[in-house]
TIFI-446001 format. One line per field, with one value per residue: residue number from 1; x negated, y, z of N, C-alpha, C in turn. Coordinates in pm, 1 decimal. Example, Ala and Ser with C-alpha at 12.3 -4.5 7.8 and 13.67 -1.06 7.14 Angstrom:
BEGIN
k [1 / 2]
nxx [-1319.0 / -1285.0]
nyy [-569.0 / -225.0]
nzz [780.0 / 708.0]
caxx [-1230.0 / -1367.0]
cayy [-450.0 / -106.0]
cazz [780.0 / 714.0]
cxx [-1320.0 / -1290.0]
cyy [-330.0 / 3.0]
czz [780.0 / 787.0]
//
This chain:
BEGIN
k [1 / 2 / 3 / 4 / 5 / 6 / 7 / 8 / 9 / 10 / 11 / 12 / 13 / 14 / 15 / 16 / 17 / 18 / 19 / 20 / 21 / 22 / 23 / 24 / 25 / 26 / 27 / 28 / 29 / 30 / 31 / 32 / 33 / 34 / 35 / 36 / 37 / 38 / 39 / 40 / 41 / 42 / 43 / 44 / 45 / 46 / 47 / 48 / 49 / 50 / 51 / 52 / 53 / 54 / 55 / 56 / 57 / 58 / 59 / 60 / 61 / 62 / 63 / 64 / 65 / 66 / 67 / 68 / 69 / 70 / 71 / 72 / 73 / 74 / 75 / 76 / 77 / 78 / 79 / 80 / 81 / 82 / 83 / 84 / 85 / 86 / 87 / 88 / 89 / 90 / 91 / 92 / 93 / 94 / 95 / 96 / 97 / 98 / 99 / 100 / 101 / 102 / 103 / 104 / 105 / 106 / 107 / 108 / 109 / 110 / 111 / 112 / 113 / 114 / 115 / 116 / 117 / 118 / 119 / 120 / 121 / 122 / 123 / 124 / 125 / 126 / 127 / 128 / 129 / 130 / 131 / 132 / 133 / 134 / 135 / 136 / 137 / 138 / 139 / 140 / 141 / 142 / 143 / 144 / 145 / 146 / 147 / 148 / 149 / 150 / 151 / 152 / 153 / 154 / 155 / 156 / 157 / 158 / 159 / 160 / 161 / 162 / 163 / 164 / 165 / 166 / 167 / 168 / 169 / 170 / 171 / 172 / 173 / 174]
nxx [-1568.4 / -1320.6 / -982.6 / -617.8 / -566.9 / -784.3 / -1142.4 / -1270.9 / -1321.4 / -1360.0 / -1384.8 / -1234.4 / -1288.3 / -1055.1 / -1008.4 / -1153.2 / -1116.4 / -918.4 / -859.4 / -859.9 / -824.7 / -932.2 / -886.5 / -959.7 / -705.6 / -510.8 / -430.8 / -448.3 / -359.4 / -557.8 / -556.0 / -745.9 / -727.6 / -745.9 / -708.1 / -458.4 / -291.0 / -293.4 / -194.9 / 17.9 / 365.6 / 543.9 / 730.2 / 613.6 / 388.0 / 513.0 / 597.8 / 369.1 / 85.4 / -130.4 / -473.3 / -805.3 / -879.1 / -752.5 / -453.1 / -258.2 / -122.5 / 32.2 / -23.5 / 198.4 / 459.9 / 465.2 / 266.7 / 393.0 / 520.9 / 320.9 / 225.1 / 451.5 / 464.2 / 220.4 / 161.1 / -64.8 / -253.7 / -232.1 / -380.9 / -366.5 / -124.2 / 93.2 / 194.8 / 454.1 / 782.2 / 710.8 / 757.3 / 1030.5 / 1032.5 / 886.6 / 1062.8 / 1287.8 / 1175.3 / 1102.8 / 1353.1 / 1469.6 / 1300.3 / 1192.3 / 1394.5 / 1409.5 / 1219.7 / 1331.0 / 1536.2 / 1391.3 / 1273.0 / 1501.6 / 1599.8 / 1393.1 / 1224.7 / 947.2 / 612.6 / 434.9 / 196.6 / -158.7 / -289.2 / -371.5 / -608.0 / -494.1 / -230.3 / 88.5 / 206.7 / 470.5 / 570.1 / 735.6 / 778.8 / 709.3 / 375.2 / 198.0 / 195.3 / 205.5 / 313.3 / 611.9 / 882.4 / 918.4 / 724.2 / 466.3 / 165.8 / -148.4 / -345.0 / -687.8 / -925.1 / -1023.0 / -1107.4 / -1255.8 / -1096.7 / -943.6 / -814.3 / -866.2 / -670.8 / -495.0 / -352.7 / -143.3 / -163.2 / -328.8 / -554.4 / -817.6 / -809.0 / -868.7 / -691.4 / -566.9 / -535.5 / -339.8 / -121.6 / 15.6 / 36.3 / 154.0 / 164.7 / 108.8 / 318.8 / 574.2 / 508.6 / 522.6 / 573.4 / 437.9 / 391.6 / 506.9 / 494.7 / 569.2]
nyy [-51.2 / 149.7 / 180.2 / 201.6 / 233.5 / 330.9 / 296.4 / -26.6 / -284.6 / -548.8 / -772.1 / -1023.8 / -1254.1 / -1395.2 / -1507.9 / -1463.8 / -1126.5 / -1092.7 / -991.5 / -986.3 / -735.3 / -581.7 / -308.1 / -50.1 / 9.0 / -116.8 / -320.9 / -541.8 / -697.5 / -684.6 / -652.5 / -665.8 / -439.2 / -548.0 / -823.9 / -817.8 / -718.4 / -934.0 / -1156.5 / -1091.2 / -1002.0 / -737.7 / -634.9 / -680.8 / -514.9 / -267.8 / -237.1 / -222.9 / -40.4 / 169.7 / 223.1 / 325.5 / 135.1 / -96.9 / -283.7 / -254.3 / -426.8 / -393.7 / -537.5 / -600.9 / -646.8 / -597.9 / -753.1 / -993.0 / -986.0 / -1018.5 / -1266.5 / -1418.5 / -1460.7 / -1581.7 / -1804.8 / -1942.1 / -1754.2 / -1682.9 / -1829.3 / -1840.8 / -1920.8 / -2204.3 / -2401.9 / -2486.4 / -2421.8 / -2162.7 / -1984.6 / -1933.2 / -1794.8 / -1568.0 / -1461.5 / -1385.0 / -1179.5 / -996.7 / -937.2 / -800.3 / -576.0 / -482.4 / -472.9 / -377.6 / -513.3 / -760.3 / -652.9 / -522.9 / -748.6 / -878.1 / -686.3 / -656.9 / -441.6 / -248.5 / -204.2 / 104.8 / 198.8 / 244.8 / 579.7 / 735.9 / 896.2 / 1195.3 / 1150.0 / 1269.8 / 1363.6 / 1383.2 / 1566.0 / 1404.0 / 1391.3 / 1630.1 / 1721.6 / 1920.9 / 2256.0 / 2441.0 / 2317.7 / 2236.9 / 1994.6 / 1831.0 / 1973.6 / 1950.0 / 1767.2 / 1719.5 / 1438.5 / 1436.8 / 1306.1 / 983.5 / 812.4 / 564.4 / 544.4 / 766.4 / 1047.0 / 1317.0 / 1597.1 / 1843.6 / 2150.0 / 2415.0 / 2657.9 / 2602.5 / 2489.7 / 2248.8 / 1956.2 / 1701.0 / 1394.1 / 1138.2 / 798.2 / 662.4 / 831.8 / 790.5 / 513.0 / 441.3 / 503.4 / 526.5 / 473.4 / 387.6 / 329.0 / 537.3 / 687.1 / 967.1 / 1093.2 / 1052.4 / 896.7 / 1084.8]
nzz [883.2 / 737.5 / 826.0 / 810.4 / 1078.4 / 1204.5 / 1266.6 / 1202.4 / 1441.3 / 1434.6 / 1165.5 / 990.4 / 745.0 / 537.8 / 289.5 / -35.9 / -97.0 / 92.0 / 417.7 / 779.6 / 1012.7 / 1316.5 / 1533.1 / 1774.6 / 1871.0 / 1713.0 / 1425.9 / 1139.4 / 825.2 / 537.7 / 191.3 / -87.2 / -362.0 / -630.6 / -586.2 / -458.5 / -662.4 / -831.3 / -684.0 / -513.3 / -493.0 / -666.7 / -492.3 / -241.0 / -263.4 / -278.1 / -18.3 / 128.8 / 266.0 / 98.8 / 102.4 / 69.6 / -128.9 / -54.5 / 6.0 / 284.5 / 564.8 / 859.1 / 1189.4 / 1354.1 / 1230.2 / 952.9 / 825.8 / 793.9 / 551.1 / 348.8 / 434.5 / 413.2 / 144.1 / 115.2 / 321.7 / 403.9 / 464.6 / 728.4 / 957.8 / 1228.0 / 1327.7 / 1360.2 / 1082.1 / 1085.4 / 1009.3 / 945.6 / 727.5 / 753.5 / 998.5 / 931.7 / 742.4 / 897.3 / 1056.2 / 856.0 / 739.8 / 950.6 / 996.4 / 750.8 / 534.3 / 276.6 / 130.0 / 41.7 / -107.9 / -309.3 / -427.8 / -529.4 / -709.7 / -885.7 / -886.9 / -982.7 / -866.7 / -829.1 / -1078.1 / -1110.8 / -1131.7 / -1445.5 / -1663.2 / -1809.6 / -1756.5 / -1644.0 / -1333.0 / -1095.9 / -810.2 / -557.5 / -292.6 / -61.0 / 0.9 / 19.7 / 103.9 / -101.8 / -315.8 / -442.4 / -438.0 / -742.9 / -875.6 / -1119.7 / -1194.4 / -1358.2 / -1429.5 / -1430.2 / -1382.3 / -1273.6 / -982.6 / -759.2 / -517.7 / -527.5 / -718.7 / -951.2 / -984.6 / -1180.4 / -1111.9 / -1206.0 / -1059.1 / -835.7 / -941.2 / -980.9 / -776.8 / -528.2 / -491.7 / -289.6 / -402.2 / -271.4 / -252.1 / -484.1 / -502.2 / -265.3 / 75.9 / 430.5 / 723.9 / 635.2 / 376.6 / 179.2 / -135.6 / -279.9 / -517.3 / -848.9 / -1172.2 / -1465.8]
caxx [-1473.2 / -1211.4 / -850.2 / -514.4 / -559.6 / -914.7 / -1256.3 / -1255.4 / -1415.7 / -1382.7 / -1328.2 / -1236.1 / -1259.9 / -962.1 / -1052.2 / -1203.9 / -1020.3 / -816.9 / -924.6 / -783.1 / -907.6 / -891.8 / -943.0 / -943.2 / -565.4 / -416.6 / -498.5 / -359.9 / -408.4 / -597.5 / -569.6 / -812.2 / -637.7 / -747.3 / -645.8 / -316.6 / -218.9 / -286.1 / -129.2 / 135.0 / 475.6 / 562.6 / 805.7 / 516.5 / 306.0 / 596.9 / 612.9 / 236.2 / 22.2 / -253.1 / -578.9 / -943.7 / -894.0 / -682.4 / -313.9 / -262.1 / -1.1 / 0.4 / -18.2 / 320.5 / 563.5 / 440.4 / 186.1 / 483.8 / 553.7 / 213.9 / 216.5 / 570.7 / 425.4 / 99.5 / 150.8 / -199.9 / -336.0 / -223.8 / -425.6 / -345.0 / 3.2 / 117.7 / 270.4 / 590.4 / 887.6 / 649.2 / 822.5 / 1158.2 / 1003.4 / 851.0 / 1183.9 / 1368.4 / 1107.2 / 1111.7 / 1493.1 / 1497.0 / 1219.9 / 1164.0 / 1494.8 / 1385.8 / 1138.1 / 1420.2 / 1607.2 / 1297.6 / 1261.6 / 1625.5 / 1617.2 / 1279.1 / 1159.3 / 803.5 / 525.2 / 369.8 / 64.4 / -262.9 / -290.6 / -468.0 / -642.5 / -396.5 / -94.7 / 154.4 / 271.7 / 565.6 / 580.1 / 867.9 / 785.3 / 612.3 / 254.3 / 117.4 / 290.4 / 209.6 / 371.7 / 747.9 / 929.0 / 939.9 / 600.9 / 391.2 / 19.9 / -210.6 / -460.3 / -801.3 / -1034.0 / -984.1 / -1218.7 / -1219.1 / -987.1 / -874.5 / -819.7 / -869.5 / -551.7 / -494.3 / -228.0 / -162.8 / -203.4 / -433.4 / -671.4 / -850.5 / -822.6 / -871.9 / -569.5 / -582.9 / -449.6 / -228.0 / -7.1 / 86.9 / 58.2 / 229.3 / 81.4 / 178.2 / 392.6 / 680.7 / 455.1 / 590.2 / 513.3 / 451.4 / 384.0 / 551.5 / 469.5 / 680.1]
cayy [-34.3 / 240.7 / 122.3 / 298.8 / 242.5 / 374.5 / 211.2 / -165.4 / -338.1 / -687.2 / -806.0 / -1167.7 / -1284.2 / -1506.7 / -1560.0 / -1352.3 / -1019.0 / -1090.6 / -981.2 / -947.4 / -640.4 / -534.8 / -178.9 / -26.5 / 14.0 / -188.0 / -398.9 / -601.5 / -768.9 / -603.6 / -728.3 / -581.8 / -398.4 / -643.8 / -947.7 / -790.6 / -704.1 / -1066.3 / -1263.9 / -1045.8 / -949.6 / -592.4 / -604.6 / -674.5 / -394.8 / -152.0 / -228.3 / -210.4 / 91.1 / 165.5 / 313.7 / 280.4 / 18.6 / -211.5 / -278.8 / -287.5 / -476.3 / -386.4 / -665.9 / -630.1 / -707.1 / -578.9 / -864.1 / -1103.3 / -976.7 / -1084.6 / -1406.7 / -1485.6 / -1503.1 / -1665.3 / -1845.7 / -1991.7 / -1643.9 / -1669.1 / -1954.3 / -1832.4 / -1982.0 / -2335.4 / -2388.9 / -2534.2 / -2321.0 / -2030.4 / -1899.0 / -1891.1 / -1693.6 / -1445.9 / -1407.6 / -1318.4 / -1054.1 / -905.3 / -893.1 / -706.1 / -453.8 / -439.7 / -532.3 / -332.2 / -612.9 / -852.2 / -571.8 / -504.8 / -878.0 / -903.7 / -589.4 / -660.8 / -310.5 / -256.0 / -118.5 / 206.0 / 162.6 / 343.5 / 694.9 / 731.7 / 1028.2 / 1250.3 / 1124.9 / 1374.5 / 1315.1 / 1477.2 / 1559.6 / 1355.8 / 1419.0 / 1737.9 / 1691.7 / 2043.1 / 2368.4 / 2519.2 / 2236.2 / 2192.8 / 1874.7 / 1858.8 / 2028.7 / 1848.9 / 1770.5 / 1639.0 / 1361.0 / 1468.7 / 1211.6 / 878.3 / 757.3 / 435.9 / 553.7 / 894.3 / 1101.8 / 1462.3 / 1647.5 / 1985.6 / 2221.9 / 2541.9 / 2765.1 / 2558.8 / 2441.1 / 2107.9 / 1909.7 / 1555.2 / 1335.7 / 994.0 / 711.6 / 622.4 / 919.4 / 732.0 / 370.7 / 423.2 / 503.9 / 563.3 / 369.7 / 335.0 / 315.3 / 637.9 / 737.6 / 1111.7 / 1135.7 / 950.7 / 926.6 / 1147.5]
cazz [774.6 / 770.9 / 805.7 / 848.0 / 1224.4 / 1253.3 / 1231.6 / 1244.2 / 1538.7 / 1393.0 / 1035.5 / 965.2 / 605.2 / 525.0 / 160.2 / -115.9 / -116.6 / 198.7 / 548.1 / 897.8 / 1086.9 / 1448.9 / 1571.5 / 1918.1 / 1911.0 / 1626.9 / 1323.6 / 1041.5 / 709.1 / 424.3 / 67.1 / -186.5 / -469.8 / -741.7 / -538.5 / -432.6 / -789.5 / -894.1 / -607.6 / -438.6 / -573.2 / -664.5 / -370.0 / -131.1 / -282.5 / -246.3 / 127.4 / 189.5 / 270.8 / 20.8 / 148.0 / 55.2 / -215.2 / 3.8 / 49.3 / 426.1 / 629.7 / 1001.9 / 1258.5 / 1429.1 / 1145.4 / 810.2 / 774.8 / 760.7 / 408.4 / 273.5 / 476.2 / 360.6 / 10.4 / 128.6 / 462.6 / 432.9 / 511.6 / 872.9 / 1019.0 / 1371.7 / 1364.5 / 1301.0 / 957.2 / 1103.6 / 995.5 / 940.1 / 628.6 / 811.6 / 1101.3 / 859.4 / 678.3 / 1000.0 / 1090.4 / 741.3 / 727.9 / 1059.3 / 991.7 / 613.4 / 444.3 / 139.7 / 61.3 / -29.5 / -208.1 / -420.9 / -495.7 / -603.0 / -818.2 / -977.5 / -887.8 / -1005.3 / -787.3 / -912.6 / -1128.5 / -1082.4 / -1221.9 / -1555.3 / -1716.2 / -1902.2 / -1707.4 / -1567.8 / -1211.6 / -1037.1 / -664.4 / -515.8 / -148.8 / -42.4 / 77.9 / 19.1 / 115.8 / -225.6 / -421.9 / -412.5 / -506.8 / -884.7 / -932.3 / -1193.9 / -1192.4 / -1462.4 / -1385.4 / -1517.4 / -1355.3 / -1179.7 / -905.1 / -700.6 / -420.7 / -543.8 / -853.7 / -958.9 / -1052.5 / -1213.8 / -1083.2 / -1276.3 / -966.9 / -742.6 / -1012.8 / -962.5 / -639.3 / -509.4 / -437.5 / -263.8 / -483.1 / -187.3 / -278.1 / -597.7 / -479.0 / -141.9 / 195.2 / 552.8 / 796.2 / 550.7 / 241.7 / 98.0 / -258.5 / -282.9 / -657.2 / -943.7 / -1313.3 / -1538.2]
cxx [-1361.5 / -1078.2 / -745.1 / -506.4 / -691.5 / -1024.6 / -1236.8 / -1361.3 / -1452.1 / -1313.7 / -1345.5 / -1198.2 / -1170.7 / -991.3 / -1101.6 / -1092.1 / -912.4 / -888.9 / -822.1 / -873.9 / -845.8 / -959.8 / -922.1 / -796.5 / -468.7 / -496.5 / -398.9 / -434.5 / -441.3 / -616.1 / -627.2 / -720.3 / -631.5 / -680.4 / -496.4 / -236.9 / -204.7 / -194.9 / -7.1 / 241.0 / 476.1 / 636.6 / 711.8 / 431.8 / 383.6 / 612.1 / 480.1 / 192.8 / -108.6 / -351.7 / -713.4 / -962.1 / -826.5 / -534.2 / -313.5 / -123.8 / -29.8 / 37.9 / 112.5 / 424.1 / 525.5 / 360.0 / 272.8 / 519.1 / 448.2 / 207.2 / 341.6 / 539.0 / 304.7 / 82.4 / 11.9 / -291.7 / -330.0 / -254.1 / -402.1 / -219.5 / 17.3 / 207.3 / 416.3 / 689.2 / 834.3 / 723.1 / 956.9 / 1138.0 / 966.1 / 975.6 / 1270.1 / 1306.6 / 1119.0 / 1253.6 / 1527.0 / 1425.1 / 1192.6 / 1264.5 / 1475.4 / 1300.5 / 1227.6 / 1503.8 / 1519.1 / 1281.2 / 1382.4 / 1640.8 / 1506.3 / 1205.6 / 1008.1 / 728.3 / 462.4 / 233.8 / -33.0 / -254.3 / -397.5 / -490.4 / -539.7 / -252.5 / -41.7 / 226.9 / 359.9 / 568.3 / 722.7 / 888.2 / 673.9 / 496.8 / 162.1 / 215.2 / 303.0 / 270.7 / 508.3 / 777.3 / 963.3 / 818.9 / 526.9 / 241.2 / -30.6 / -332.7 / -574.0 / -920.6 / -984.1 / -1109.5 / -1171.1 / -1101.0 / -908.1 / -875.9 / -822.2 / -749.1 / -566.9 / -354.5 / -246.7 / -204.0 / -322.0 / -560.9 / -691.3 / -859.0 / -812.5 / -742.1 / -595.6 / -488.9 / -327.7 / -104.6 / 78.7 / 125.6 / 137.2 / 137.3 / 165.4 / 261.6 / 501.9 / 639.3 / 524.2 / 507.2 / 540.9 / 451.5 / 428.6 / 516.8 / 593.0 / 709.1]
cyy [57.5 / 176.6 / 228.2 / 322.2 / 286.2 / 278.8 / 71.0 / -201.8 / -481.8 / -709.4 / -955.3 / -1191.3 / -1408.8 / -1581.6 / -1440.0 / -1250.7 / -1009.0 / -1092.0 / -951.1 / -854.6 / -608.3 / -401.4 / -163.0 / -32.6 / -69.3 / -271.1 / -452.8 / -667.3 / -669.4 / -691.9 / -633.0 / -559.6 / -501.4 / -774.8 / -927.9 / -785.4 / -838.6 / -1162.8 / -1221.4 / -991.1 / -797.2 / -551.7 / -592.7 / -547.8 / -269.0 / -131.7 / -210.5 / -65.1 / 80.4 / 268.4 / 248.6 / 154.3 / -107.1 / -181.1 / -332.8 / -325.4 / -482.0 / -516.6 / -698.4 / -702.3 / -705.7 / -693.9 / -982.4 / -1103.6 / -1050.2 / -1232.8 / -1486.3 / -1539.9 / -1596.8 / -1707.1 / -1895.9 / -1880.7 / -1626.4 / -1802.1 / -1956.0 / -1905.3 / -2117.5 / -2316.9 / -2431.9 / -2418.8 / -2178.0 / -1936.5 / -1848.9 / -1783.2 / -1561.0 / -1380.0 / -1330.8 / -1183.3 / -952.2 / -850.8 / -786.9 / -572.7 / -398.2 / -499.9 / -490.1 / -431.5 / -705.7 / -778.8 / -551.2 / -635.2 / -902.7 / -811.7 / -595.1 / -528.0 / -327.8 / -160.2 / -15.2 / 157.2 / 275.6 / 461.1 / 678.4 / 873.9 / 1069.8 / 1232.9 / 1246.3 / 1309.4 / 1424.5 / 1456.7 / 1517.2 / 1369.7 / 1517.4 / 1695.3 / 1812.4 / 2160.2 / 2450.6 / 2441.6 / 2185.8 / 2061.5 / 1913.0 / 1919.7 / 1917.3 / 1876.3 / 1686.3 / 1568.8 / 1387.5 / 1375.7 / 1110.2 / 823.1 / 628.6 / 444.0 / 683.1 / 933.8 / 1253.6 / 1505.3 / 1796.1 / 2039.9 / 2361.1 / 2656.8 / 2727.3 / 2513.9 / 2292.2 / 2074.1 / 1758.1 / 1508.3 / 1187.5 / 912.1 / 665.3 / 707.9 / 866.6 / 587.5 / 341.7 / 419.3 / 543.6 / 449.9 / 308.1 / 326.3 / 411.7 / 679.4 / 886.8 / 1167.4 / 1020.4 / 994.1 / 986.4 / 1069.1]
czz [822.4 / 733.5 / 837.0 / 999.0 / 1286.3 / 1209.4 / 1285.0 / 1347.2 / 1503.6 / 1258.5 / 1013.9 / 819.1 / 600.6 / 395.1 / 80.5 / -139.0 / -10.0 / 333.6 / 657.3 / 976.7 / 1221.5 / 1473.0 / 1721.2 / 1959.4 / 1830.5 / 1527.1 / 1224.3 / 927.8 / 597.9 / 302.1 / -37.4 / -305.6 / -582.3 / -704.8 / -521.9 / -562.0 / -861.2 / -819.1 / -525.9 / -534.0 / -569.1 / -537.9 / -250.0 / -141.9 / -246.6 / -95.9 / 200.3 / 193.3 / 194.1 / 74.5 / 122.4 / -26.9 / -164.3 / 22.5 / 190.9 / 478.4 / 779.7 / 1073.3 / 1329.4 / 1344.6 / 998.4 / 749.2 / 734.3 / 613.1 / 325.9 / 308.1 / 438.5 / 221.4 / 12.4 / 274.0 / 501.5 / 483.3 / 662.7 / 939.3 / 1169.7 / 1417.9 / 1297.5 / 1179.3 / 971.1 / 1102.8 / 986.7 / 845.1 / 682.0 / 917.9 / 1036.6 / 801.5 / 778.3 / 1036.6 / 978.9 / 728.3 / 832.1 / 1039.2 / 851.6 / 516.1 / 298.7 / 61.1 / -21.1 / -134.0 / -331.2 / -499.2 / -584.6 / -724.1 / -922.4 / -986.8 / -896.9 / -912.8 / -879.6 / -959.4 / -1097.8 / -1179.5 / -1328.8 / -1606.9 / -1821.2 / -1857.3 / -1631.4 / -1451.0 / -1155.2 / -885.7 / -629.1 / -365.1 / -119.4 / 47.6 / 86.9 / 17.1 / -12.2 / -342.5 / -379.3 / -483.5 / -650.1 / -953.3 / -1006.4 / -1187.6 / -1308.3 / -1404.0 / -1482.5 / -1496.1 / -1254.5 / -1115.0 / -837.8 / -604.1 / -430.8 / -690.6 / -843.7 / -1041.6 / -1078.7 / -1187.5 / -1140.7 / -1184.6 / -879.2 / -811.4 / -989.8 / -813.8 / -634.5 / -443.7 / -410.1 / -352.3 / -403.6 / -207.4 / -393.3 / -567.7 / -351.6 / -21.9 / 314.6 / 608.4 / 710.3 / 403.6 / 145.3 / -22.2 / -263.5 / -424.8 / -746.5 / -1085.2 / -1377.3 / -1662.7]
//
């Protein structure tokens, strides 16, 4: 299985739609898109990394966000004061999680055909911030966009749903 940290060496199923993966150098918690959208808060989704149909939470600290909402997902640790330990880690490394919870900020939704998206963080040298794209086809982990100069090209859904170490959104709906 491909993860943000490379190919998995071990995958442990925690429950339907929730897995723990280990790679040669790192690992973490993966929550399938459908499961994540049903059982995790928008604040958690905003702090996760989206790739390959999964919201990913790396094993050092980021997983604390998902396990703060679902402590039963981390069977490795005793349940005693677990939520308090997660809270301390999140406050130190991902304070935006609690800010998102308090503000009610919504996680971006999946792109849909006909939608216009605006570049909010440059990811292609030919597209400045503010450039708009039209979604012409949606696939399982990517979509096809139309740019007036570049024509049609594939874009990972992670660019809209958030990806990378700080779960950065590169494109937003107009």
